[in-house]
FIKE-353519 format. One line per field, with one value per residue: residue in one letter; z, x, y negated of N, C-alpha, C, O in turn; residue number from 1. Coordinates in nm, 3 decimals, padded with zeros to 5 digits, m for minus. Layout:
% residues N
r = c(A_...) .
n_pz = c(Z_...) .
n_px = c(X_...) .
n_py = c(Y_...) .
ca_pz = c(Z_...) .
ca_px = c(X_...) .
ca_py = c(Y_...) .
c_pz = c(Z_...) .
c_px = c(X_...) .
c_py = c(Y_...) .
o_pz = c(Z_...) .
o_px = c(X_...) .
o_py = c(Y_...) .
k = c(NUM_...) .
This chain:
% residues 176
r = c(P_K_N_I_R_S_N_M_R_L_T_M_V_M_T_A_E_N_L_Q_F_A_D_E_S_F_D_F_I_Y_G_N_G_I_L_H_H_V_E_F_I_K_V_A_G_E_I_K_R_V_L_K_K_N_G_K_A_F_F_V_E_P_L_S_Y_N_P_I_I_G_V_Y_R_K_I_A_N_R_V_R_T_V_D_E_K_P_M_S_F_G_D_I_E_M_F_C_Q_G_F_A_K_S_N_H_R_E_F_H_L_F_T_Q_L_I_F_L_W_Y_F_L_G_E_R_V_S_P_N_R_Q_R_Y_W_K_K_I_L_I_E_G_N_H_Y_S_K_I_F_N_Y_L_S_K_L_D_M_I_V_L_K_Y_L_Q_F_L_S_L_F_C_W_N_T_V_I_M_V_Q_K) .
n_pz = c(m08.561_m08.456_m08.537_m08.578_m08.487_m08.319_m08.279_m08.261_m07.837_m07.576_m07.369_m07.062_m06.822_m06.477_m06.141_m05.960_m05.655_m05.719_m05.871_m06.158_m06.179_m06.253_m05.941_m05.859_m06.102_m06.216_m06.258_m06.188_m06.214_m06.259_m06.195_m06.152_m06.078_m05.920_m05.647_m05.479_m05.532_m05.501_m05.231_m05.112_m04.931_m04.977_m05.205_m05.221_m05.075_m05.285_m05.508_m05.321_m05.400_m05.655_m05.724_m05.804_m05.638_m05.501_m05.631_m05.839_m05.725_m05.868_m05.757_m05.872_m05.638_m05.599_m05.304_m04.896_m04.848_m04.938_m04.872_m05.167_m05.353_m05.196_m05.232_m05.512_m05.562_m05.422_m05.584_m05.833_m05.909_m06.003_m06.207_m06.045_m05.883_m05.680_m05.475_m05.452_m05.304_m05.177_m05.103_m04.743_m04.503_m04.317_m04.441_m04.693_m04.553_m04.459_m04.673_m04.706_m04.543_m04.534_m04.684_m04.844_m04.889_m04.876_m05.072_m05.072_m05.209_m05.234_m05.465_m05.684_m05.515_m05.543_m05.858_m05.921_m05.828_m06.108_m06.183_m06.074_m06.168_m06.460_m06.296_m06.232_m06.376_m06.648_m06.667_m06.612_m06.560_m06.333_m06.371_m06.654_m06.821_m06.732_m06.505_m06.447_m06.710_m06.906_m06.874_m06.946_m07.233_m07.352_m07.257_m07.423_m07.453_m07.157_m07.081_m06.955_m06.763_m06.576_m06.550_m06.416_m06.179_m06.146_m06.056_m05.863_m05.668_m05.633_m05.481_m05.285_m05.167_m05.077_m04.899_m04.678_m04.607_m04.468_m04.573_m04.793_m04.723_m04.790_m05.104_m05.398_m05.526_m05.495_m05.464_m05.447_m05.340_m05.327_m05.309_m05.338) .
n_px = c(m05.497_m05.366_m05.052_m04.953_m04.684_m04.700_m04.555_m04.543_m04.485_m04.657_m04.600_m04.601_m04.696_m04.627_m04.670_m04.452_m04.522_m04.825_m04.960_m05.117_m05.247_m05.427_m05.592_m05.340_m05.222_m04.957_m04.794_m04.440_m04.246_m03.976_m03.784_m03.476_m03.289_m03.441_m03.582_m03.400_m03.486_m03.739_m03.999_m03.982_m04.121_m04.448_m04.394_m04.345_m04.564_m04.781_m04.642_m04.706_m05.058_m04.995_m04.887_m05.002_m05.039_m04.776_m04.623_m04.294_m04.079_m03.876_m03.578_m03.306_m03.079_m02.849_m02.622_m02.520_m02.340_m02.037_m01.723_m01.572_m01.800_m01.907_m01.736_m01.720_m02.022_m02.077_m01.805_m01.949_m02.147_m02.313_m02.446_m02.613_m02.933_m03.216_m03.383_m03.208_m03.180_m02.948_m02.987_m02.948_m02.957_m03.112_m03.304_m03.410_m03.477_m03.746_m03.810_m03.964_m04.102_m04.422_m04.441_m04.401_m04.220_m03.877_m03.587_m03.178_m02.916_m02.555_m02.350_m02.107_m01.817_m01.560_m01.537_m01.564_m01.353_m01.273_m01.403_m01.275_m01.034_m01.106_m01.164_m00.913_m00.696_m00.829_m00.879_m01.150_m01.426_m01.683_m01.877_m01.913_m01.957_m02.141_m02.007_m02.163_m02.269_m02.041_m01.989_m02.082_m02.164_m01.861_m01.819_m01.698_m01.400_m01.374_m01.444_m01.280_m01.089_m01.314_m01.456_m01.271_m01.281_m01.576_m01.532_m01.331_m01.517_m01.728_m01.572_m01.505_m01.683_m01.819_m01.697_m01.676_m01.919_m01.965_m01.796_m01.989_m02.089_m01.968_m02.006_m02.150_m02.344_m02.712_m02.949_m03.242_m03.518_m03.858_m04.136_m04.506) .
n_py = c(07.101_07.391_07.497_07.285_06.982_06.716_06.358_06.204_05.970_05.915_05.567_05.481_05.185_05.140_05.056_05.324_05.312_05.308_05.577_05.562_05.838_06.097_06.300_06.593_06.654_06.649_06.976_06.930_06.684_06.422_06.238_05.934_05.773_05.609_05.656_05.399_05.174_05.159_05.106_05.364_05.543_05.514_05.583_05.894_05.978_05.850_06.102_06.328_06.324_06.338_06.542_06.929_07.193_07.366_07.182_07.067_06.849_06.612_06.434_06.191_06.016_05.748_05.820_05.613_05.618_05.617_05.473_05.389_05.358_05.183_04.924_04.902_04.843_04.598_04.413_04.475_04.288_04.082_04.272_04.382_04.467_04.307_04.411_04.700_04.963_05.204_05.537_05.680_05.947_05.930_05.824_06.018_06.278_06.093_06.091_06.312_06.403_06.555_06.741_07.092_07.228_07.042_06.998_06.906_06.809_06.773_06.578_06.470_06.351_06.385_06.273_06.077_05.947_05.838_05.626_05.466_05.461_05.329_05.125_05.007_05.096_05.097_04.887_04.797_04.534_04.548_04.435_04.335_04.605_04.913_05.180_05.417_05.419_05.385_05.642_05.772_05.716_05.715_06.038_06.275_06.135_06.145_06.457_06.672_06.593_06.520_06.721_06.899_06.727_06.841_07.075_07.114_06.947_07.094_07.355_07.234_07.129_07.334_07.477_07.269_07.100_06.896_06.707_06.612_06.372_06.154_06.125_06.040_06.103_06.232_06.587_06.621_06.782_06.833_06.979_07.032) .
ca_pz = c(m08.587_m08.325_m08.548_m08.641_m08.444_m08.282_m08.330_m08.084_m07.776_m07.499_m07.327_m07.013_m06.700_m06.382_m06.029_m05.813_m05.526_m05.751_m05.999_m06.215_m06.240_m06.101_m05.833_m05.865_m06.255_m06.269_m06.118_m06.231_m06.167_m06.190_m06.141_m06.212_m06.020_m05.923_m05.577_m05.460_m05.606_m05.431_m05.134_m05.117_m04.788_m05.036_m05.437_m05.148_m05.068_m05.449_m05.559_m05.313_m05.393_m05.794_m05.789_m05.840_m05.525_m05.476_m05.837_m05.756_m05.812_m05.796_m05.759_m05.849_m05.556_m05.539_m05.152_m04.928_m04.761_m04.971_m04.952_m05.326_m05.422_m05.146_m05.291_m05.619_m05.537_m05.387_m05.684_m05.928_m05.809_m06.152_m06.281_m05.886_m05.831_m05.515_m05.384_m05.433_m05.130_m05.207_m04.975_m04.665_m04.483_m04.258_m04.593_m04.755_m04.433_m04.404_m04.815_m04.711_m04.463_m04.556_m04.810_m04.765_m04.835_m04.908_m04.967_m05.092_m05.196_m05.296_m05.601_m05.710_m05.463_m05.658_m06.037_m05.901_m05.898_m06.250_m06.106_m05.976_m06.352_m06.552_m06.277_m06.149_m06.530_m06.751_m06.591_m06.693_m06.460_m06.319_m06.388_m06.791_m06.809_m06.571_m06.515_m06.475_m06.859_m06.941_m06.845_m07.070_m07.354_m07.396_m07.197_m07.417_m07.385_m06.987_m07.059_m06.919_m06.622_m06.544_m06.548_m06.346_m06.085_m06.133_m06.032_m05.739_m05.594_m05.588_m05.458_m05.151_m05.091_m05.084_m04.757_m04.599_m04.610_m04.383_m04.686_m04.869_m04.678_m04.862_m05.271_m05.502_m05.583_m05.378_m05.564_m05.388_m05.461_m05.215_m05.317_m05.227) .
ca_px = c(m05.413_m05.230_m04.942_m04.883_m04.634_m04.706_m04.400_m04.612_m04.456_m04.690_m04.518_m04.731_m04.585_m04.731_m04.573_m04.445_m04.656_m04.951_m04.933_m05.295_m05.297_m05.506_m05.529_m05.340_m05.242_m04.857_m04.691_m04.345_m04.222_m03.853_m03.715_m03.374_m03.229_m03.614_m03.650_m03.338_m03.514_m03.866_m04.084_m04.001_m04.263_m04.544_m04.370_m04.322_m04.761_m04.838_m04.658_m04.693_m05.080_m05.067_m04.817_m05.086_m05.023_m04.662_m04.579_m04.207_m04.027_m03.620_m03.525_m03.127_m03.074_m02.694_m02.612_m02.580_m02.180_m01.908_m01.699_m01.555_m01.862_m01.929_m01.681_m01.781_m02.144_m01.961_m01.759_m02.032_m02.243_m02.435_m02.526_m02.706_m03.041_m03.189_m03.404_m03.204_m03.112_m02.914_m03.066_m02.961_m02.996_m03.312_m03.391_m03.398_m03.586_m03.869_m03.946_m03.968_m04.180_m04.528_m04.383_m04.398_m04.058_m03.743_m03.356_m03.083_m02.763_m02.519_m02.235_m02.044_m01.715_m01.354_m01.548_m01.595_m01.184_m01.250_m01.430_m01.099_m00.946_m01.163_m01.138_m00.767_m00.577_m00.870_m00.897_m01.266_m01.474_m01.778_m01.971_m01.927_m01.999_m02.161_m01.918_m02.197_m02.330_m01.936_m01.906_m02.201_m02.045_m01.746_m01.793_m01.578_m01.333_m01.327_m01.527_m01.166_m01.032_m01.404_m01.510_m01.219_m01.289_m01.638_m01.565_m01.317_m01.620_m01.768_m01.500_m01.486_m01.813_m01.881_m01.602_m01.600_m01.974_m01.917_m01.785_m02.134_m02.171_m01.873_m02.105_m02.197_m02.591_m02.791_m03.081_m03.409_m03.647_m03.932_m04.226_m04.587) .
ca_py = c(07.199_07.434_07.441_07.076_06.917_06.579_06.375_06.042_05.939_05.831_05.567_05.429_05.096_05.097_05.094_05.425_05.323_05.413_05.607_05.576_05.915_06.196_06.384_06.695_06.630_06.741_07.100_06.918_06.564_06.427_06.044_05.921_05.679_05.523_05.598_05.395_05.051_05.100_05.198_05.531_05.639_05.496_05.669_06.007_05.993_05.881_06.203_06.452_06.309_06.354_06.735_07.035_07.311_07.407_07.113_07.051_06.688_06.594_06.350_06.165_05.929_05.690_05.777_05.453_05.604_05.620_05.397_05.352_05.331_05.048_04.867_04.915_04.761_04.481_04.396_04.423_04.211_04.085_04.376_04.471_04.448_04.207_04.511_04.813_05.049_05.324_05.643_05.772_06.121_05.932_05.789_06.158_06.305_06.064_06.055_06.421_06.482_06.568_06.823_07.223_07.216_07.017_07.019_06.793_06.878_06.624_06.566_06.351_06.361_06.363_06.283_05.920_05.851_05.815_05.476_05.398_05.471_05.218_04.930_04.946_05.129_04.980_04.732_04.737_04.472_04.681_04.336_04.355_04.740_04.953_05.279_05.536_05.385_05.379_05.805_05.920_05.651_05.800_06.106_06.342_06.111_06.216_06.583_06.741_06.564_06.536_06.943_06.948_06.733_06.822_07.197_07.080_06.915_07.268_07.455_07.195_07.086_07.440_07.479_07.063_07.014_06.799_06.573_06.566_06.320_06.060_06.198_05.866_06.075_06.356_06.543_06.621_06.829_06.842_07.128_07.051) .
c_pz = c(m08.498_m08.379_m08.552_m08.450_m08.434_m08.254_m08.186_m07.964_m07.716_m07.460_m07.204_m06.898_m06.640_m06.270_m05.945_m05.702_m05.550_m05.849_m06.078_m06.304_m06.110_m06.002_m05.893_m06.047_m06.252_m06.191_m06.122_m06.230_m06.154_m06.191_m06.114_m06.172_m05.991_m05.720_m05.469_m05.396_m05.527_m05.321_m05.087_m04.990_m04.893_m05.175_m05.257_m05.094_m05.203_m05.523_m05.525_m05.295_m05.602_m05.839_m05.783_m05.640_m05.575_m05.610_m05.752_m05.776_m05.749_m05.831_m05.771_m05.835_m05.537_m05.388_m05.063_m04.814_m04.743_m04.971_m05.080_m05.385_m05.313_m05.224_m05.403_m05.636_m05.506_m05.537_m05.847_m05.889_m05.924_m06.181_m06.165_m05.906_m05.747_m05.426_m05.368_m05.307_m05.126_m05.040_m04.923_m04.562_m04.464_m04.402_m04.631_m04.653_m04.446_m04.532_m04.815_m04.665_m04.551_m04.621_m04.777_m04.790_m04.946_m04.948_m05.046_m05.128_m05.344_m05.454_m05.569_m05.593_m05.486_m05.762_m05.995_m05.863_m06.063_m06.266_m06.091_m06.067_m06.426_m06.437_m06.174_m06.285_m06.574_m06.775_m06.623_m06.559_m06.482_m06.329_m06.517_m06.868_m06.773_m06.554_m06.513_m06.664_m06.975_m06.961_m06.958_m07.183_m07.420_m07.237_m07.224_m07.402_m07.279_m06.964_m06.984_m06.810_m06.504_m06.547_m06.461_m06.207_m06.034_m06.015_m05.921_m05.655_m05.502_m05.502_m05.248_m05.101_m05.061_m04.872_m04.681_m04.635_m04.558_m04.489_m04.793_m04.876_m04.777_m05.019_m05.263_m05.512_m05.448_m05.546_m05.411_m05.450_m05.309_m05.330_m05.250_m05.199) .
c_px = c(m05.344_m05.088_m04.891_m04.820_m04.630_m04.528_m04.403_m04.505_m04.549_m04.639_m04.651_m04.666_m04.667_m04.614_m04.533_m04.530_m04.779_m04.980_m05.096_m05.309_m05.416_m05.458_m05.484_m05.338_m05.100_m04.805_m04.563_m04.263_m04.004_m03.835_m03.594_m03.344_m03.336_m03.626_m03.554_m03.392_m03.641_m03.963_m04.114_m04.115_m04.409_m04.541_m04.432_m04.488_m04.873_m04.799_m04.650_m04.908_m05.110_m04.978_m04.970_m04.979_m04.841_m04.604_m04.469_m04.174_m03.872_m03.615_m03.318_m03.158_m02.900_m02.731_m02.574_m02.323_m02.046_m01.855_m01.622_m01.689_m01.951_m01.869_m01.724_m01.972_m02.175_m01.994_m01.824_m02.154_m02.370_m02.518_m02.659_m02.849_m03.043_m03.296_m03.379_m03.061_m03.073_m02.933_m02.959_m03.017_m03.130_m03.359_m03.466_m03.560_m03.750_m03.889_m04.009_m04.064_m04.366_m04.584_m04.401_m04.244_m04.016_m03.637_m03.369_m02.999_m02.626_m02.380_m02.204_m01.898_m01.588_m01.428_m01.554_m01.501_m01.177_m01.396_m01.276_m01.028_m00.992_m01.110_m00.982_m00.669_m00.624_m00.867_m01.083_m01.345_m01.636_m01.903_m01.979_m01.973_m02.025_m02.086_m01.981_m02.242_m02.204_m01.938_m02.016_m02.178_m02.009_m01.693_m01.745_m01.465_m01.217_m01.365_m01.404_m01.147_m01.197_m01.470_m01.331_m01.240_m01.453_m01.631_m01.508_m01.438_m01.687_m01.725_m01.485_m01.589_m01.882_m01.793_m01.600_m01.754_m01.991_m01.881_m01.889_m02.106_m02.071_m01.941_m02.224_m02.386_m02.621_m02.948_m03.151_m03.485_m03.738_m04.075_m04.325_m04.716) .
c_py = c(07.255_07.459_07.353_06.980_06.732_06.478_06.188_06.010_05.834_05.705_05.507_05.333_05.074_05.162_05.268_05.464_05.378_05.402_05.581_05.758_06.024_06.299_06.465_06.729_06.748_06.849_07.025_06.773_06.523_06.301_06.033_05.782_05.531_05.511_05.484_05.212_05.052_05.126_05.305_05.574_05.593_05.633_05.886_06.083_06.049_06.045_06.333_06.490_06.384_06.497_06.775_07.128_07.405_07.386_07.103_06.885_06.654_06.501_06.354_06.055_05.868_05.727_05.637_05.438_05.633_05.517_05.314_05.287_05.189_04.874_04.783_04.739_04.683_04.424_04.392_04.399_04.155_04.157_04.484_04.431_04.360_04.377_04.703_04.865_05.197_05.449_05.642_05.880_06.075_05.883_05.910_06.217_06.258_06.074_06.223_06.507_06.466_06.687_06.941_07.260_07.121_07.028_06.866_06.841_06.761_06.636_06.438_06.256_06.296_06.323_06.105_05.853_05.824_05.679_05.387_05.406_05.365_05.073_04.885_05.062_05.046_04.879_04.673_04.625_04.530_04.589_04.322_04.508_04.774_05.111_05.396_05.531_05.465_05.612_05.881_05.915_05.713_05.937_06.315_06.312_06.202_06.339_06.665_06.738_06.557_06.701_06.957_06.912_06.808_06.962_07.174_07.008_07.034_07.329_07.356_07.181_07.219_07.474_07.397_07.048_06.919_06.657_06.499_06.417_06.132_06.106_06.024_05.931_06.243_06.388_06.627_06.667_06.867_06.885_07.054_07.187) .
o_pz = c(m08.447_m08.297_m08.528_m08.352_m08.510_m08.220_m08.105_m08.016_m07.753_m07.570_m07.239_m06.855_m06.675_m06.279_m05.865_m05.663_m05.478_m05.919_m05.998_m06.415_m05.993_m05.982_m06.003_m06.107_m06.271_m06.074_m06.006_m06.286_m06.075_m06.179_m06.037_m06.241_m06.021_m05.660_m05.364_m05.293_m05.476_m05.367_m05.036_m05.014_m04.865_m05.218_m05.236_m05.081_m05.232_m05.582_m05.596_m05.235_m05.651_m05.949_m05.762_m05.572_m05.666_m05.687_m05.630_m05.841_m05.649_m05.945_m05.728_m05.913_m05.466_m05.338_m05.130_m04.767_m04.649_m05.050_m05.085_m05.451_m05.358_m05.253_m05.409_m05.683_m05.530_m05.595_m05.946_m05.846_m05.920_m06.187_m06.180_m05.966_m05.709_m05.322_m05.320_m05.261_m05.085_m04.922_m04.990_m04.552_m04.523_m04.453_m04.605_m04.671_m04.446_m04.550_m04.904_m04.702_m04.614_m04.625_m04.656_m04.708_m05.056_m04.866_m05.071_m05.076_m05.459_m05.517_m05.491_m05.590_m05.455_m05.837_m06.088_m05.851_m06.123_m06.366_m06.101_m06.049_m06.466_m06.467_m06.096_m06.246_m06.584_m06.869_m06.645_m06.448_m06.588_m06.306_m06.533_m06.979_m06.666_m06.635_m06.554_m06.731_m07.068_m07.052_m07.018_m07.258_m07.517_m07.158_m07.151_m07.354_m07.280_m06.849_m06.935_m06.736_m06.384_m06.536_m06.471_m06.117_m05.914_m05.912_m05.828_m05.537_m05.382_m05.423_m05.138_m04.984_m05.022_m04.763_m04.588_m04.722_m04.623_m04.481_m04.851_m04.978_m04.806_m05.059_m05.195_m05.510_m05.364_m05.635_m05.308_m05.562_m05.208_m05.425_m05.141_m05.095) .
o_px = c(m05.254_m04.997_m04.771_m04.882_m04.578_m04.420_m04.338_m04.396_m04.554_m04.588_m04.768_m04.564_m04.769_m04.527_m04.617_m04.583_m04.842_m05.014_m05.189_m05.351_m05.454_m05.352_m05.536_m05.417_m05.106_m04.771_m04.527_m04.161_m03.925_m03.950_m03.560_m03.380_m03.323_m03.662_m03.616_m03.365_m03.666_m04.028_m04.218_m04.189_m04.497_m04.619_m04.537_m04.515_m04.951_m04.886_m04.618_m04.949_m05.203_m04.988_m05.057_m04.881_m04.819_m04.557_m04.482_m04.248_m03.801_m03.647_m03.234_m03.219_m02.825_m02.836_m02.587_m02.244_m01.970_m01.899_m01.617_m01.689_m02.041_m01.925_m01.753_m01.999_m02.290_m02.099_m01.778_m02.243_m02.489_m02.640_m02.736_m02.855_m02.938_m03.254_m03.449_m02.950_m03.144_m02.901_m02.859_m03.139_m03.231_m03.463_m03.586_m03.681_m03.848_m04.011_m04.086_m04.104_m04.405_m04.699_m04.426_m04.169_m04.069_m03.557_m03.453_m02.982_m02.623_m02.360_m02.237_m01.885_m01.537_m01.333_m01.543_m01.509_m01.074_m01.466_m01.216_m00.925_m00.901_m01.050_m00.953_m00.557_m00.571_m00.855_m01.127_m01.302_m01.695_m02.016_m02.093_m02.025_m01.983_m02.148_m01.919_m02.245_m02.222_m01.890_m02.024_m02.166_m02.058_m01.598_m01.746_m01.388_m01.109_m01.345_m01.461_m01.167_m01.194_m01.592_m01.289_m01.232_m01.469_m01.700_m01.586_m01.427_m01.698_m01.806_m01.465_m01.604_m01.999_m01.849_m01.522_m01.755_m02.051_m01.927_m01.884_m02.099_m02.129_m01.831_m02.300_m02.493_m02.562_m03.002_m03.101_m03.528_m03.690_m04.101_m04.300_m04.781) .
o_py = c(07.189_07.448_07.338_06.940_06.650_06.526_06.122_06.034_05.716_05.683_05.490_05.388_05.015_05.248_05.309_05.568_05.455_05.307_05.593_05.792_06.028_06.357_06.475_06.800_06.869_06.832_07.047_06.814_06.575_06.257_06.123_05.686_05.412_05.409_05.464_05.150_04.943_05.220_05.346_05.670_05.674_05.718_05.946_06.203_06.139_06.108_06.429_06.589_06.447_06.552_06.690_07.096_07.484_07.470_07.117_06.811_06.664_06.470_06.434_05.982_05.936_05.686_05.534_05.356_05.656_05.434_05.191_05.183_05.117_04.769_04.663_04.629_04.648_04.398_04.334_04.472_04.185_04.136_04.579_04.323_04.308_04.428_04.792_04.837_05.290_05.437_05.615_05.886_06.114_05.924_05.912_06.205_06.333_06.070_06.260_06.618_06.367_06.731_06.944_07.314_07.105_07.073_06.779_06.951_06.715_06.740_06.349_06.134_06.189_06.346_06.026_05.730_05.792_05.665_05.280_05.341_05.293_04.969_04.795_05.096_04.936_04.800_04.560_04.654_04.551_04.633_04.276_04.502_04.730_05.179_05.494_05.634_05.544_05.680_05.987_06.011_05.769_05.936_06.414_06.395_06.261_06.378_06.763_06.834_06.584_06.711_07.073_06.996_06.833_06.964_07.197_07.042_07.060_07.376_07.406_07.216_07.216_07.484_07.417_06.961_06.833_06.543_06.391_06.348_06.027_06.144_05.956_05.871_06.311_06.323_06.672_06.640_06.917_06.810_07.004_07.191) .
k = c(1_2_3_4_5_6_7_8_9_10_11_12_13_14_15_16_17_18_19_20_21_22_23_24_25_26_27_28_29_30_31_32_33_34_35_36_37_38_39_40_41_42_43_44_45_46_47_48_49_50_51_52_53_54_55_56_57_58_59_60_61_62_63_64_65_66_67_68_69_70_71_72_73_74_75_76_77_78_79_80_81_82_83_84_85_86_87_88_89_90_91_92_93_94_95_96_97_98_99_100_101_102_103_104_105_106_107_108_109_110_111_112_113_114_115_116_117_118_119_120_121_122_123_124_125_126_127_128_129_130_131_132_133_134_135_136_137_138_139_140_141_142_143_144_145_146_147_148_149_150_151_152_153_154_155_156_157_158_159_160_161_162_163_164_165_166_167_168_169_170_171_172_173_174_175_176) .
């Protein structure tokens, strides 16, 4: 019947380099923190294959340039994976090749100051607690400062685009 809703969830496990879906299966694909753990060139081919014509894919990925995040990654060595490689702009360019349209937009420039607060102010070890998870869990506690820093990010990055190099994350959009 049309008006019965299902609470069932379908879970499938597979590698991103070998998606087990038919060609042109999806209008939209979203991934968060995936590409920097996989062979992203192979994944780009799979994404292009399973996207329908004019379909779009969005990925949120960490960038490799920021010195603060670089120090965090070195300190948080027990919670990192060996295959992890934050994206460079060259990596993003290679990933986007072959798609009809693509772009990327960087974010989290000043908001990463909260990481410094966790480490220096609260003395939270990045090996005991992932800072990005702490932001999600305690979001209400930090919402005022996070929103202020987020607005500062938008204003500064609008006028000083070269600073996007020092952002923590990027959103990559590709369209078939």
